[in-house]
C-alpha positions in Angstrom: 142.5 -125.0 -14.3 141.5 -122.5 -11.7 143.8 -119.9 -10.1 147.4 -120.0 -8.8 146.2 -121.2 -5.5 144.8 -124.4 -6.9 147.8 -124.9 -9.2 150.0 -125.0 -6.0 148.0 -128.0 -4.7 149.9 -130.8 -6.4 153.4 -129.3 -5.7 152.3 -129.0 -2.2 151.5 -132.6 -1.9 154.8 -133.4 -3.6 156.7 -131.5 -0.9 154.8 -133.3 1.8 155.4 -136.6 0.0 159.2 -135.9 0.0 159.2 -134.8 3.7 157.5 -137.9 4.9 159.4 -140.3 2.6 162.8 -138.9 3.7 162.0 -139.9 7.3 160.5 -143.2 6.5 156.9 -142.1 7.2 155.4 -141.9 3.7 152.3 -143.7 4.9 151.9 -141.7 8.0 149.5 -139.2 6.4 147.2 -140.5 3.7 148.3 -137.9 1.1 146.1 -137.6 -2.0 147.7 -139.5 -4.8 147.1 -141.6 -8.0 148.2 -145.2 -7.9 148.7 -147.0 -11.3 147.6 -150.7 -11.2 147.3 -153.3 -13.9 148.6 -156.7 -15.0 152.0 -157.3 -16.4 152.5 -155.8 -19.8 149.3 -153.8 -19.6 151.1 -150.8 -20.8 151.5 -148.9 -17.5 155.1 -147.9 -18.1 154.4 -146.7 -21.6 151.6 -144.5 -20.4 153.9 -142.8 -17.8 156.6 -142.4 -20.4 154.2 -140.8 -22.8 153.3 -138.3 -20.0 156.9 -137.3 -19.7 157.8 -137.6 -23.3 161.0 -139.5 -22.5 162.2 -143.2 -22.2 163.2 -143.6 -18.6 161.5 -146.6 -17.1 163.1 -150.1 -17.0 161.9 -152.5 -19.7 162.0 -156.3 -20.1 160.1 -159.5 -19.5 158.5 -160.5 -16.2 158.3 -158.2 -13.3 160.2 -155.0 -14.1 158.6 -152.7 -11.6 159.6 -154.3 -8.3 159.4 -151.3 -6.0 156.7 -148.5 -5.9 157.9 -145.5 -8.0 156.5 -142.3 -6.8 156.6 -140.2 -10.0 156.2 -136.4 -9.4 155.8 -134.5 -12.6 156.5 -130.7 -12.3 155.8 -128.2 -15.1 159.1 -126.4 -15.6 161.1 -124.5 -18.3 164.1 -126.8 -17.9 164.0 -130.5 -18.3 165.8 -132.7 -15.8 165.1 -135.4 -13.2 166.0 -135.8 -9.5 165.9 -138.7 -7.0 165.1 -138.2 -3.4 167.9 -140.7 -2.5 170.4 -138.7 -4.7 169.9 -135.3 -3.1 171.3 -132.5 -5.1 172.1 -134.6 -8.3 170.3 -133.5 -11.4 169.8 -136.2 -14.2 169.7 -134.7 -17.7 170.2 -138.0 -19.5 167.1 -140.1 -19.0 169.0 -143.3 -19.8 170.9 -142.6 -16.5 167.5 -142.2 -14.9 166.5 -145.7 -15.9 169.9 -147.1 -14.8 169.6 -145.5 -11.4 166.0 -146.9 -10.9 167.3 -150.4 -11.7 170.3 -149.9 -9.4 168.2 -148.5 -6.6 165.7 -151.4 -7.0 168.5 -154.0 -6.8 170.0 -152.4 -3.7 166.9 -153.2 -1.7 165.4 -156.2 -3.5 168.5 -157.8 -4.8 168.6 -159.2 -8.3 166.4 -162.2 -7.8 163.2 -160.6 -9.1 161.9 -160.1 -5.5 159.8 -157.1 -4.6 159.9 -154.4 -1.8 157.3 -151.9 -0.6 159.9 -149.2 0.0 159.2 -146.5 -2.6 161.6 -144.8 -5.0 160.8 -141.1 -5.2 161.5 -139.6 -8.7 160.7 -136.0 -9.6 160.7 -135.0 -13.3 160.8 -131.3 -14.3 159.7 -130.7 -17.9 157.8 -128.2 -20.1 155.8 -131.0 -21.5 154.1 -132.2 -18.4 151.3 -130.9 -16.2 151.7 -131.0 -12.4 150.9 -134.5 -11.5 151.9 -137.2 -9.0 151.5 -140.9 -9.7 152.6 -144.1 -8.1 153.7 -146.8 -10.5 153.2 -150.2 -8.8 154.4 -153.7 -9.8 152.2 -155.5 -12.3 150.0 -158.2 -11.1 151.1 -161.7 -12.0 149.8 -165.2 -11.4 152.8 -167.5 -11.6 156.3 -167.2 -10.1 159.0 -167.3 -12.7 162.8 -167.9 -12.4 163.9 -167.5 -8.8 161.0 -165.4 -7.6 159.3 -166.3 -4.3 156.5 -168.9 -4.8 154.1 -166.4 -3.1 154.9 -163.5 -5.5 151.3 -163.1 -6.4 150.2 -162.5 -2.8 153.2 -160.2 -2.1 152.3 -157.9 -5.1 148.6 -158.0 -4.1 149.4 -157.0 -0.5 151.7 -154.1 -1.7 148.9 -152.8 -4.0 146.4 -153.0 -1.4 148.7 -151.0 1.0 148.3 -148.0 -1.4 144.9 -148.3 -3.0 142.9 -149.1 0.2 143.3 -145.6 1.4 140.4 -143.3 0.7 142.7 -140.5 -0.3 144.1 -142.6 -3.2 142.7 -142.4 -6.8 143.1 -145.6 -8.7 144.3 -145.6 -12.3 143.2 -149.0 -13.5 145.1 -149.8 -16.7 143.5 -152.6 -18.9 144.7 -153.7 -22.5 141.9 -153.5 -25.1 142.9 -156.9 -26.5 141.8 -158.8 -23.4 138.3 -159.3 -22.1 137.4 -156.4 -19.8 135.4 -158.6 -17.4 138.8 -160.4 -16.7 140.7 -157.2 -16.0 143.0 -157.7 -13.0 143.1 -154.0 -12.5 139.3 -153.4 -12.4 138.8 -156.5 -10.2 141.2 -155.3 -7.5 139.9 -151.7 -7.8 136.3 -153.0 -7.2 137.5 -154.8 -4.0 138.6 -151.5 -2.4 136.3 -149.1 -4.1 133.0 -151.1 -4.7 131.0 -147.8 -5.4 133.5 -146.7 -8.1 134.2 -143.4 -6.5 137.9 -143.4 -6.8 138.6 -145.5 -10.0 139.6 -144.1 -13.3 139.7 -146.5 -16.3 142.5 -146.5 -18.9 142.3 -148.7 -22.0 145.5 -149.4 -23.8 146.5 -151.2 -27.0 143.5 -150.1 -28.9 145.5 -150.5 -32.1 146.1 -154.1 -31.4 142.5 -155.3 -31.3 141.3 -157.9 -33.9 140.0 -156.4 -37.2 136.3 -155.7 -37.0 136.3 -155.2 -33.3 136.5 -152.1 -31.2 136.2 -150.8 -27.6 133.6 -148.2 -28.3 131.1 -149.5 -25.8 133.8 -149.6 -23.1 135.0 -146.0 -23.8 131.4 -144.7 -23.9 131.1 -146.2 -20.4 128.4 -148.6 -21.3 129.8 -152.0 -20.8 131.2 -151.8 -17.3 130.3 -148.3 -16.1 132.7 -146.4 -13.9 131.7 -143.1 -12.3 134.9 -141.4 -13.6 134.7 -143.1 -17.0 137.3 -144.6 -19.3 140.0 -142.9 -21.4 141.7 -144.8 -24.4 145.4 -144.4 -25.3 147.6 -145.9 -28.0 151.3 -146.6 -26.9 154.3 -147.3 -28.9 154.7 -151.0 -29.9 157.7 -152.9 -28.7 159.2 -152.5 -32.3 158.8 -148.7 -31.9 160.5 -148.8 -28.5 163.3 -151.0 -29.7 163.7 -148.6 -32.7 163.9 -145.6 -30.4 160.8 -144.1 -32.0 160.3 -140.5 -30.8 157.5 -140.2 -28.2 156.4 -136.9 -29.8 155.9 -138.7 -33.1 154.1 -141.5 -31.2 151.7 -139.0 -29.7 151.0 -137.5 -33.1 150.3 -141.0 -34.4 148.0 -141.6 -31.5 146.1 -138.4 -32.3 145.8 -139.5 -35.9 144.6 -143.0 -34.9 141.7 -141.6 -32.9 140.7 -139.0 -35.6 140.8 -141.6 -38.4 139.2 -144.6 -36.7 135.4 -144.8 -37.4 134.6 -146.1 -33.9 136.5 -143.5 -32.1 136.5 -140.3 -34.2 133.4 -138.9 -32.5 135.2 -139.0 -29.1 138.7 -138.2 -30.3 138.8 -135.0 -28.2 138.3 -137.2 -25.1 140.9 -139.8 -25.9 144.7 -140.0 -25.9 147.6 -139.4 -23.6 147.3 -135.6 -23.6 143.7 -135.7 -22.6 144.5 -138.4 -20.0 147.2 -136.1 -18.5 144.9 -133.1 -18.3 142.1 -135.2 -16.8 144.3 -136.7 -14.1 145.8 -133.3 -13.4 142.2 -131.9 -13.0 140.9 -134.8 -11.0 143.9 -135.1 -8.7 143.6 -131.3 -8.0 139.9 -131.6 -7.3 140.5 -134.7 -5.2 143.2 -132.8 -3.2 140.7 -129.9 -2.7 138.0 -132.3 -1.4 140.4 -133.9 1.0 142.0 -130.7 2.2 139.8 -130.3 5.4 140.7 -133.8 6.7 144.4 -133.3 5.6 144.5 -130.0 7.5 143.3 -131.6 10.7 145.9 -134.4 10.4 148.7 -131.9 9.6 147.7 -129.8 12.6 147.8 -132.8 15.0 151.2 -133.8 13.5 152.5 -130.3 14.0 151.3 -130.3 17.7 153.0 -133.6 18.4 156.3 -132.2 16.9 156.2 -128.8 18.6 157.6 -129.8 21.9 160.4 -131.9 20.4 161.3 -129.3 17.8 161.4 -126.4 20.3 165.0 -127.1 21.3 166.1 -127.5 17.7 164.6 -124.3 16.3 167.7 -122.1 17.1 170.1 -124.9 17.0 173.8 -124.2 16.2 175.9 -127.4 16.7 179.3 -125.7 17.1 178.2 -123.0 19.6 180.1 -123.6 22.8 177.5 -121.8 24.8 174.9 -124.2 23.6 177.0 -127.1 24.5 177.6 -125.9 28.0 173.9 -125.2 28.4 172.9 -128.6 27.1 175.5 -130.3 29.3 174.1 -128.6 32.4 170.6 -129.2 31.5 171.2 -132.9 30.8 173.1 -133.6 34.0 170.3 -131.8 35.9 167.7 -133.8 34.2 169.6 -137.0 34.8 169.7 -136.2 38.5 165.9 -135.4 38.7 165.1 -138.6 36.7 167.2 -140.8 39.0 165.7 -139.3 42.1 162.1 -139.8 40.7 162.9 -143.4 39.9 164.1 -144.1 43.4 161.6 -142.0 45.4 158.7 -142.5 43.1 156.7 -139.9 41.1 153.3 -139.3 39.7 154.4 -138.5 36.3 155.4 -141.1 33.7 154.6 -144.1 35.9 155.3 -147.5 34.3 152.3 -149.7 34.4 153.8 -152.8 32.9 156.5 -153.7 35.5 158.1 -152.6 38.7 161.1 -150.3 38.3 163.7 -148.3 40.3 162.7 -147.6 43.9 159.7 -150.1 43.8 162.1 -153.0 42.9 164.5 -152.0 45.7 161.6 -151.7 48.2 160.7 -155.3 47.2 164.2 -156.4 47.9 164.1 -154.8 51.3 160.7 -156.0 52.5 160.1 -159.2 50.6 163.3 -160.8 49.2 165.6 -160.1 52.1 163.1 -161.4 54.8 162.6 -164.4 52.6 166.3 -165.1 52.5 166.4 -164.9 56.3 163.6 -167.4 56.7 165.4 -169.7 54.2 168.1 -170.2 56.9 166.6 -173.3 58.2 168.2 -175.0 61.2 169.0 -178.7 60.9 167.1 -179.7 64.1 169.0 -182.9 64.6 172.4 -181.2 64.1 171.3 -178.2 66.3 170.4 -180.4 69.3 173.5 -182.4 69.0 175.6 -179.2 69.0 173.7 -177.8 72.0 174.2 -181.2 73.9 177.9 -181.1 73.2 178.3 -177.5 74.2 176.6 -178.2 77.6 178.8 -181.2 78.2 181.9 -179.4 77.2 181.0 -176.4 79.4 180.5 -178.7 82.4 183.7 -180.6 81.8 184.3 -183.4 84.3 181.6 -181.9 86.6 177.9 -182.8 86.6 176.0 -179.6 86.0 172.9 -179.0 87.9 171.9 -175.9 86.0 171.6 -174.9 82.3 174.9 -173.1 81.4 174.7 -169.6 79.9 178.0 -170.1 78.0 176.5 -173.0 75.9 173.6 -170.7 74.9 176.0 -167.9 73.9 178.2 -170.2 71.8 175.1 -171.6 69.9 173.6 -168.1 69.4 176.7 -166.7 67.9 177.1 -169.6 65.6 173.6 -168.9 64.2 174.2 -165.1 64.0 177.2 -165.6 61.8 174.9 -167.4 59.3 173.1 -164.0 58.7 176.2 -162.6 56.7 175.4 -164.4 53.5 171.7 -163.2 53.0 172.8 -159.6 54.0 175.6 -159.5 51.4 173.3 -161.0 48.8 170.7 -158.2 49.6 173.3 -155.6 48.9 174.3 -157.2 45.6 170.6 -157.2 44.5 170.2 -153.5 45.4 173.4 -152.5 43.5 172.1 -154.3 40.4 168.9 -152.4 40.6 170.7 -149.1 41.1 172.9 -149.7 38.0 169.8 -150.7 36.0 168.2 -147.4 37.1 171.2 -145.4 36.1 171.1 -147.0 32.6 167.4 -146.4 32.3 167.8 -142.7 33.3 170.7 -142.2 30.8 168.4 -143.1 27.9 167.7 -139.5 27.4 171.4 -138.9 26.8 171.3 -141.1 23.6 171.8 -138.0 21.6 175.3 -137.6 23.0 176.9 -141.1 23.2 180.1 -140.0 24.8 178.2 -138.1 27.4 176.1 -141.1 28.2 179.0 -143.4 28.4 181.0 -141.2 30.7 177.9 -140.6 33.0 177.2 -144.3 33.3 180.9 -145.0 34.0 181.2 -142.2 36.7 178.0 -143.0 38.5 178.4 -146.7 38.3 182.1 -146.5 39.7 180.8 -144.4 42.6 178.1 -146.9 43.4 180.7 -149.7 43.3 182.9 -147.7 45.8 179.9 -147.3 48.1 179.3 -151.0 47.8 182.4 -151.9 49.7 181.5 -149.3 52.5 178.0 -150.7 52.7 179.1 -154.2 53.1 181.7 -153.2 55.7 179.0 -151.5 57.6 176.5 -154.5 57.5 179.3 -156.8 58.6 180.1 -154.4 61.4 176.4 -154.6 62.5 176.6 -158.4 62.6 179.9 -158.2 64.6 178.2 -155.8 67.0 175.5 -158.4 67.5 178.1 -161.0 68.2 180.0 -158.8 70.7 177.3 -158.8 73.3 174.3 -161.1 73.8 171.7 -159.0 75.5 169.6 -161.4 77.4 167.9 -158.5 79.2 166.1 -157.5 75.9 162.4 -156.9 76.5 161.4 -159.4 73.8 163.7 -162.1 75.1 161.8 -164.9 76.8 164.8 -165.8 79.0 164.1 -169.0 80.9 160.4 -168.1 81.1 158.6 -170.5 78.7 155.0 -169.4 79.5 152.9 -167.3 81.7 149.1 -167.4 82.2 146.0 -168.0 84.5 145.3 -171.6 85.6 142.8 -173.0 88.2 144.5 -175.1 90.9 142.2 -178.0 92.1 142.6 -179.0 95.8 140.3 -180.8 98.1 137.6 -178.8 99.8 139.3 -179.4 103.1 142.5 -177.9 101.7 141.1 -174.8 100.2 139.1 -176.0 97.1 139.7 -174.7 93.6 141.3 -171.3 93.1 142.8 -169.4 90.2 146.5 -168.4 90.3 149.0 -166.7 88.0 151.4 -169.5 86.8 154.9 -168.9 85.4 156.6 -171.9 83.7 160.4 -171.6 83.2 162.9 -174.1 82.0 163.7 -175.1 85.6 160.4 -174.7 87.6 156.7 -174.0 87.8 155.7 -171.2 90.1 152.3 -169.6 90.8 151.5 -166.2 92.2 148.5 -164.4 93.6 148.2 -162.1 90.5 149.9 -160.9 87.4 152.2 -158.5 89.4 154.1 -161.6 90.6 154.8 -160.0 93.9 153.4 -162.6 96.2 154.6 -166.0 95.2 152.6 -168.9 96.5 154.9 -171.8 95.6 157.7 -172.9 93.3 157.8 -176.5 92.0 161.1 -177.8 90.5 160.5 -179.7 87.2 162.8 -182.7 88.0 161.1 -186.1 87.5 157.7 -184.5 86.7 155.3 -185.9 84.2 151.8 -185.0 82.8 148.7 -187.1 82.8 145.1 -186.5 81.6 142.3 -186.2 84.1 138.6 -186.8 83.3 136.4 -183.8 83.6 134.2 -183.8 86.7 130.5 -184.4 86.6 129.6 -180.8 87.5 132.7 -179.1 86.2 132.8 -177.1 82.9 136.6 -176.9 82.8 139.2 -179.1 81.2 141.8 -180.7 83.6 145.3 -182.1 83.4 147.6 -183.3 86.3 151.2 -183.1 87.1 152.9 -185.9 89.2 156.3 -187.1 90.3 157.5 -190.4 88.7 159.3 -191.3 92.0 155.9 -191.2 93.9 157.1 -188.3 96.0 154.7 -185.4 97.1 154.4 -182.7 94.5 152.8 -180.0 96.5 152.4 -180.2 100.3 151.0 -183.7 100.9 149.6 -184.1 97.4 151.1 -186.7 95.1 149.8 -184.7 92.1 148.2 -181.4 91.5 145.3 -180.8 88.9 145.3 -177.8 86.8 142.2 -176.6 84.9 141.6 -174.5 81.7 138.5 -173.1 80.1 138.9 -175.1 76.8 140.7 -178.1 75.5 142.8 -175.9 73.2 144.2 -174.1 76.3 145.0 -177.5 77.8 146.8 -178.6 74.6 148.8 -175.3 74.5 150.0 -175.7 78.1 151.0 -179.3 77.5 153.1 -178.2 74.5 154.8 -175.6 76.8 155.5 -178.2 79.4 156.9 -180.4 76.6 159.4 -177.6 75.7 160.4 -177.5 79.4 161.1 -181.2 79.4 157.9 -182.4 81.2 156.4 -185.1 79.0 153.0 -186.9 79.1 152.9 -190.1 81.2 151.8 -192.4 78.4 154.9 -191.8 76.2 157.3 -192.8 79.0 159.7 -195.6 78.3 159.8 -197.7 81.5 163.5 -198.5 81.4 164.8 -195.0 80.6 162.1 -192.5 81.2 162.8 -190.8 77.8 160.2 -189.3 75.4 160.4 -191.0 72.1 157.3 -189.7 70.3 157.4 -188.4 66.8 156.5 -184.9 68.1 159.9 -184.6 69.8 163.3 -184.7 68.2 164.6 -188.0 66.7 165.6 -190.7 69.1 169.3 -190.5 68.6 169.4 -186.9 69.6 168.4 -187.7 73.2 170.7 -188.2 75.9 170.4 -191.0 78.5 170.1 -188.2 81.0 166.6 -186.6 81.3 168.1 -183.6 83.0 170.5 -183.0 80.0 167.5 -183.4 77.7 165.7 -180.7 79.5 168.7 -178.4 79.4 169.0 -179.0 75.6 165.3 -178.2 75.1 165.7 -175.0 77.2 168.7 -173.7 75.2 166.9 -174.7 71.9 163.9 -172.4 72.9 166.2 -169.6 74.1 168.2 -169.7 70.8 164.9 -169.4 68.8 163.9 -166.4 70.9 167.2 -164.6 70.7 167.7 -165.2 66.9 164.2 -163.8 66.3 165.3 -160.6 68.1 168.5 -160.4 66.0 166.6 -161.1 62.7 164.1 -158.3 63.6 167.0 -155.9 64.3 168.9 -156.7 61.1 165.7 -156.5 59.0 165.2 -153.0 60.3 168.8 -151.8 60.0 169.6 -153.3 56.5 167.3 -150.9 54.5 168.4 -147.9 56.6 172.1 -148.6 56.2 171.8 -149.3 52.4 169.7 -146.1 52.0 172.1 -143.9 53.9 175.5 -145.2 52.7 174.6 -146.1 49.1 171.4 -144.7 47.7 171.1 -141.3 49.3 174.8 -140.8 48.9 174.5 -141.7 45.1 171.7 -139.1 44.8 173.9 -136.5 46.5 176.9 -137.4 44.3 174.8 -137.0 41.1 173.4 -133.6 42.2 176.6 -132.1 43.5 179.7 -133.8 42.1 178.8 -135.5 38.8 179.2 -132.3 36.8 182.8 -131.8 38.1 183.8 -135.4 37.3 182.4 -135.0 33.8 184.4 -131.7 33.3 187.6 -133.4 34.6 187.0 -136.6 32.5 187.8 -135.0 29.1 187.2 -132.3 26.6 183.7 -130.7 26.8 183.5 -130.6 23.0 184.1 -134.4 22.6 181.6 -135.0 25.4 178.8 -133.1 23.6 179.4 -134.6 20.2 176.1 -135.6 18.8 175.5 -139.1 17.4 175.1 -139.3 13.6 171.6 -140.7 14.2 170.6 -137.7 16.3 171.9 -135.2 13.8 170.0 -136.9 11.0 166.9 -137.1 13.2 167.1 -133.4 14.0 167.5 -132.4 10.4 164.6 -134.7 9.4 162.4 -133.4 12.1 163.1 -129.9 11.3 162.4 -130.6 7.6 159.1 -132.2 8.5 158.2 -129.5 10.9 158.9 -126.8 8.4 157.1 -128.8 5.6 154.1 -129.2 7.8 154.1 -125.4 8.6 154.5 -124.6 5.0 151.7 -127.0 4.0 149.3 -125.5 6.6 150.2 -122.0 5.4 149.5 -123.0 1.7 146.4 -124.7 2.6 145.2 -121.8 4.6 146.1 -119.4 1.7 144.3 -121.5 -0.9 141.1 -121.9 1.1 141.1 -118.3 2.6 142.0 -116.1 -0.4 141.2 -118.0 -3.5 138.1 -119.2 -5.3 138.5 -122.3 -7.4 136.2 -123.3 -10.2 137.1 -127.0 -11.1 136.3 -128.4 -14.4 133.4 -130.9 -14.4 134.4 -134.6 -14.1 134.6 -136.7 -17.3 131.3 -138.3 -16.4 128.5 -136.7 -14.6 127.3 -139.7 -12.5 124.5 -138.0 -10.4 122.0 -140.2 -12.1 123.5 -143.4 -11.0 121.6 -145.1 -8.2 123.0 -145.0 -4.8 123.8 -148.7 -5.0 126.4 -147.6 -7.6 125.6 -150.6 -9.7 124.3 -150.8 -13.3 121.3 -148.8 -14.2 118.0 -150.5 -13.1 116.7 -153.2 -15.4 113.3 -152.1 -16.8 111.8 -155.6 -16.6 112.4 -155.9 -12.8 111.2 -152.7 -11.1 111.6 -152.2 -7.5 108.2 -152.3 -5.9 109.4 -149.9 -3.1 110.8 -147.3 -5.5 109.3 -144.8 -7.9 106.9 -146.0 -10.6 108.5 -148.6 -12.9 110.1 -147.5 -16.1 108.3 -148.5 -19.4 110.4 -151.0 -21.2 109.4 -149.8 -24.7 110.5 -146.2 -23.9 114.2 -145.6 -24.8 116.4 -144.4 -22.0 117.2 -140.8 -22.1 120.7 -139.5 -22.3 121.3 -138.4 -18.7 121.7 -134.7 -18.4 125.2 -133.4 -18.4 126.8 -136.6 -19.8 129.3 -135.6 -22.5 127.9 -136.3 -26.0 128.8 -139.6 -27.5 128.7 -137.9 -31.0 130.9 -135.4 -32.6 129.3 -131.9 -32.8 128.2 -132.2 -36.4 126.7 -135.7 -36.2 123.0 -136.2 -36.8 120.9 -136.6 -33.7 118.5 -139.3 -34.8 120.4 -142.1 -33.0 119.6 -142.0 -29.2 122.4 -143.3 -27.0 121.0 -146.2 -25.0 122.8 -147.7 -22.0 122.1 -151.4 -22.4 120.7 -152.7 -19.1 121.5 -156.3 -19.8 125.2 -155.7 -19.9 127.1 -156.9 -16.7 128.5 -154.1 -14.6 131.8 -154.2 -12.8 130.0 -152.6 -9.8 127.4 -155.3 -9.4 
């Protein structure tokens, strides 16, 4: 078998198997193993029981094995069994082992003959076994019986593939001899995942049940459907023997006698039977583990590195140490504060690329959502003009007002400012929700201590809610401050000025010709100055009874012209009934016309003769207009002033909202977490109860430490084996170096490959390949050459 180092390989894999199975990661590393596959009633269970020398597997009709059974055989002086799910309990009575397998199967699959891929781990210690690990899988079936799922065939197939597809898994394909080998379910599925036959070992059962005059000699000599690892025949107990509780040792002796006495098998009796199968599997699994050690070592090292950081804090862990609890509490509160600040302020590490979170979401509320809520406050134009009209009339009372009243403007502006309260409070609510979500996200790291997480969330959330009231009070105070004084001297407020700009004033050549002036249009008048400094006023024209009309461009002129005239045929400027104003482009003309429209000066063509009222679609609806053109102009003036001032207030609120929320709520929450949270936690309850671990965390720590130590031990053992031992494995049962690289049947002499070596001569008998174990007993005559018949079909074709 080699040396002690090699003998440690299979127990080493057993330890790894247990470590990974206990934490639900049995498939994480592709550990070397042997999977037993075959059809129902092929004799898989009998083969395993013969290995152990005890009856311990469930028996019956239909699917008996409904979960994978990882059977770890350990050579030991004492004989007993252990289950991974029953830690510490030793089973001496193997009838109890069978009952436990059935009960554990039903716990997961129920009693309806369903199957589950979750394995049962059973370890059997016995002086009668060699170190060996096998996985007993459910037998393949074609038809669902009883209350089995209709797709039971596909479920079993998928489960088998889950194990045997891995390159590290040897396949023990069990086929009964009393069925056609070409129809073997086990060999068929093995060929799908191992077409070159590198991992498949054939087992032929029920040799004693073949029809009289027939035998499986060609199969066992690896001639019929060759496998690189060959076939081994076994004879199990019959159902009558099992029911009669025939001793397995007696059955093994009968098996030995059968091979020695059968004329077709006596020459290979030393290579047949359960004992030889067990030795072969032990040797092949050991060799297989040795071959896969380099890849396994690299996987173990990568697993160890990934665990190193997490396990660091667990290495010297003492759950009841008050010093550790104090230290852990301080560290976790400090880490929570750091995480919260990073979520709000942004950080380069652990950036979420899937969605916005923390500070980015709050920033979006500040600069996208809140301005959008302000814009959504749409004025009802008809209602607003009606309110302005009523305000002007009520301010004037019984008098007829000549000028636009300031008081009406203030009343309307204040009414619009009050509407800002709703979106401001909504903005605060959205920010609070994001803050609470951020707190919950940052307390995820406290999951190990449920009470600590619960108290931390409660304390911080309560503090944020307290600050919510102060923040809302402050925002409402800001709005009240805006209401307390309407600052019409603000630099951005247009006041009564609607537009300023350069225009060309056209007069006759005798009166001074055309000249550019700086024009200022207010709600009451049109004035022009010598230049932009507005120091030297040339003229001021009241807007009462003025209208606009278009003027055709002159023949030699490149400018676009419009005119202002008095509808009562009075002079507008000096002795001119109208003045003509020119712009460089038609767009400028249209823009100035729109400004005059806002000042209440309308185009001539839209005049209604009887009333002199503008009723175009561009202006407000007809019913909003007064019978008095002067009142209409005052309404238009206040409407423009309200727009201007509300724009100023909105700009101020948009600027102050984020600043107020950041100062009173967010920055305060950060300071609270850093400076006061720990004190609140100490005062909220007993420190020991706060730092009680969750059951899941304690279990996770134990499992992680177990896995960590198992990985370290495995790497140590692997290093010891490869560094200080020299193994000399036994040769495999079949020396397959002569098989072509296609891993099919030997080449047919009558169809040589034109691109290969010279063709074989058909009349020349094939030589026995060098190193192939002799098909004859040592004393047999040598005049019968062993010929591998090329015409036979191969499983590997």
